[in-house]
N, C-alpha and C positions, 0 to 999 in steps of 0.2 A: 133490659133484655139481653139474653142471651143469643148467640149466633152460632150455627152448627152450617156445616156443608151444604145441608138439604135447604137451609135458608139464604145461601148466599149466591149470588152471580159472578160470573168469570168472566174476562177477557182472555183469550187463548191465542198461541202461536201453536200450527202444528207443519210438521216438516215431511215432506213424501220421504218414504225410504228407497223409490227407485230412481227419483230425480232430487238428489240433495238440495240442489240451491232454490227447489220451488218452498215457497213458507205462504200457509194459509191464515189468516186474520180473523176471527171472529168472537161471539160473546154467548153466553148460555147459561141458565140456572141449571144444568146438569152434565159437567164434563164427560163422563164415561157415556151417557147415553148419545151426546151430540157426535163424539169420537166415533162409536159404532154406527152411526147415522152416515156420517163423512165416508167411511171404510166400506161401507153397504153400496155406496152410488149413489146416495140420496142427493147429494150437492153437485148440481151437472159441470161446475166451473172446477171442479177438482178429480173428477173420474178419469181422468189422464194419468194423472199422478200418483194412485193408490197403489199399495196401503199409505196411510199416514200414521204419524206417532203425536202425541204432544208432546212440546220441547219447551213450552214457557207457560205459563197460567198467572195472573192478579186476580186477588177475590176481593169482592165488593159488596157491601150491605145492600143495594140496591140495583135494578136491571137498569136504571137511568146512567148510574154512573158508570157501570159496566159499557153502556152500549156507548157514552160519549168517549170514553178510553179508547173503545174499537174505533170508532170515527177520527177521533185525535191521530192514532195512530194512522190510519190507511190513508189520510187527507195531509201529514205532516210529515218532508221527508227530513226535517230536524227531529222529528221524534223516532220515525221508524230505521232511518238508516243507525244512528247509533245503537239500539235497542237490538237488531237484528246483528250488527254488529257481534256485540256480547254474548248473544245466543250461539252463534256460530264459532265463536273461540272457546265456548264451553262445552262445545260438541266435541272438540279436537282432544 
């Protein structure tokens, strides 16, 4: 079975353009649509940090694996700290 971006699920990290130390982690089946929803203020938790940009994503074949990755990154400092450090270094 072939996979396309339309059939993939994504774990993603957004960064605030006004407060660059703010990062939001999530998962979705449509990155462009989800970013637009965030920037329209449809996610209450990040309204004060708009606008946002995608700075990192990973693609998965199933929704379950993308959501498991999101959960693991949010719950484990041993995963999120080095990942965010690597992302911040790539932005410099």
